[in-house]
Backbone as CSV, one residue per row, in Angstrom:
resi,resn,N_x,N_y,N_z,CA_x,CA_y,CA_z,C_x,C_y,C_z
1,MET,70.806,166.256,167.536,70.913,165.325,166.435,69.823,164.265,166.585
2,SER,69.161,163.955,165.496,68.098,162.960,165.565,68.683,161.549,165.586
3,LYS,67.857,160.630,165.987,68.263,159.226,166.104,67.420,158.387,165.155
4,LEU,67.974,157.242,164.768,67.280,156.295,163.920,67.149,154.961,164.649
5,LYS,65.954,154.409,164.641,65.703,153.088,165.218,65.718,152.100,164.060
6,VAL,66.657,151.162,164.089,66.859,150.222,162.993,66.512,148.817,163.483
7,THR,65.604,148.150,162.772,65.186,146.799,163.112,65.451,145.882,161.928
8,GLN,66.104,144.763,162.187,66.355,143.786,161.131,65.087,142.982,160.910
9,ILE,64.591,142.951,159.659,63.351,142.238,159.367,63.566,141.035,158.458
10,ARG,64.736,140.875,157.906,65.035,139.728,157.056,66.350,139.097,157.499
11,SER,66.487,137.825,157.221,67.675,137.071,157.612,68.862,137.373,156.700
12,VAL,70.057,137.149,157.208,71.269,137.344,156.405,71.694,136.054,155.708
13,ILE,70.939,134.990,155.911,71.264,133.714,155.264,71.155,133.874,153.755
14,SER,72.144,133.383,153.054,72.264,133.414,151.590,72.282,134.829,151.024
15,ARG,72.808,135.780,151.782,73.010,137.150,151.297,74.488,137.332,150.965
16,PRO,74.835,138.286,150.106,76.242,138.541,149.804,77.015,138.952,151.063
17,ALA,78.295,138.663,151.054,79.143,138.920,152.225,79.142,140.400,152.604
18,ASN,79.123,141.301,151.623,79.160,142.728,151.967,77.893,143.146,152.717
19,GLN,76.746,142.565,152.395,75.518,142.894,153.119,75.554,142.319,154.536
20,ARG,76.100,141.114,154.698,76.227,140.527,156.033,77.144,141.370,156.911
21,LEU,78.212,141.897,156.323,79.148,142.733,157.073,78.504,144.057,157.486
22,VAL,77.685,144.628,156.624,77.010,145.881,156.955,76.028,145.658,158.105
23,ILE,75.272,144.567,158.050,74.331,144.258,159.134,75.086,144.095,160.451
24,ALA,76.215,143.409,160.417,77.024,143.225,161.628,77.581,144.560,162.116
25,ALA,78.018,145.412,161.200,78.564,146.715,161.586,77.498,147.620,162.199
26,LEU,76.253,147.418,161.814,75.159,148.180,162.416,74.827,147.671,163.819
27,GLY,75.391,146.537,164.196,75.157,145.988,165.532,73.976,145.043,165.601
28,LEU,73.491,144.610,164.455,72.364,143.681,164.403,72.903,142.257,164.346
29,ARG,72.585,141.463,165.353,73.121,140.112,165.428,72.122,139.021,165.091
30,HIS,70.821,139.326,165.195,69.826,138.314,164.864,68.542,138.972,164.388
31,HIS,67.687,138.153,163.808,66.412,138.577,163.237,65.546,139.263,164.296
32,GLN,64.892,140.363,163.933,64.014,141.156,164.797,64.748,141.932,165.895
33,MET,66.063,142.041,165.811,66.827,142.841,166.769,66.719,144.321,166.381
34,THR,66.682,145.186,167.388,66.561,146.626,167.158,67.722,147.351,167.820
35,VAL,68.301,148.323,167.111,69.353,149.180,167.655,69.012,150.629,167.322
36,ILE,69.636,151.548,168.052,69.429,152.973,167.808,70.770,153.605,167.447
37,HIS,70.780,154.366,166.355,71.997,155.033,165.869,71.713,156.515,165.661
38,ASP,72.773,157.314,165.698,72.669,158.719,165.309,72.419,158.788,163.806
39,ASP,71.712,159.807,163.386,71.405,159.994,161.969,72.571,160.730,161.309
40,THR,73.529,159.960,160.797,74.694,160.521,160.124,74.734,160.026,158.683
41,PRO,75.464,160.712,157.811,75.556,160.261,156.419,76.139,158.849,156.278
42,SER,77.081,158.491,157.121,77.672,157.153,157.013,76.667,156.069,157.386
43,ILE,75.876,156.307,158.428,74.841,155.340,158.813,73.770,155.272,157.728
44,ARG,73.383,156.423,157.174,72.399,156.438,156.088,72.883,155.625,154.884
45,GLY,74.179,155.729,154.569,74.737,154.953,153.459,74.698,153.462,153.729
46,MET,75.003,153.077,154.964,74.937,151.660,155.330,73.495,151.149,155.238
47,LEU,72.554,151.959,155.700,71.154,151.555,155.653,70.657,151.445,154.215
48,HIS,71.147,152.309,153.350,70.754,152.243,151.946,71.209,150.933,151.313
49,LYS,72.362,150.450,151.726,72.907,149.219,151.161,72.084,147.990,151.544
50,VAL,71.462,148.030,152.715,70.677,146.873,153.183,69.215,147.260,153.418
51,ARG,68.703,148.212,152.653,67.358,148.743,152.877,66.274,147.678,152.738
52,HIS,66.533,146.598,152.011,65.553,145.531,151.841,65.525,144.569,153.035
53,MET,66.460,144.727,153.973,66.567,143.823,155.113,66.263,144.494,156.445
54,VAL,66.054,145.803,156.452,65.849,146.519,157.702,64.632,147.440,157.620
55,ARG,64.111,147.795,158.771,63.056,148.802,158.909,63.662,149.962,159.688
56,VAL,63.499,151.185,159.197,64.094,152.358,159.825,62.981,153.312,160.248
57,GLU,63.067,153.762,161.512,62.125,154.753,162.034,62.905,155.848,162.709
58,GLU,62.399,157.084,162.603,63.036,158.202,163.318,62.559,158.226,164.756
59,VAL,63.500,158.476,165.676,63.176,158.582,167.090,63.337,160.041,167.465
60,LYS,62.346,160.584,168.158,62.421,161.999,168.528,63.062,162.185,169.860
């Protein structure tokens, strides 16, 4: 299974509560933090919801 490297590039300040919750559920706690997740449909859906706030790269 491939992995996704997710980096938060924008702040959650003045964002809707649902977007803040998605960022927290992804494990991102502060600006420029990076986490690695499995590439699953549920993670892809979460990333789609906050695509303007994160950078996603595939990890081999």
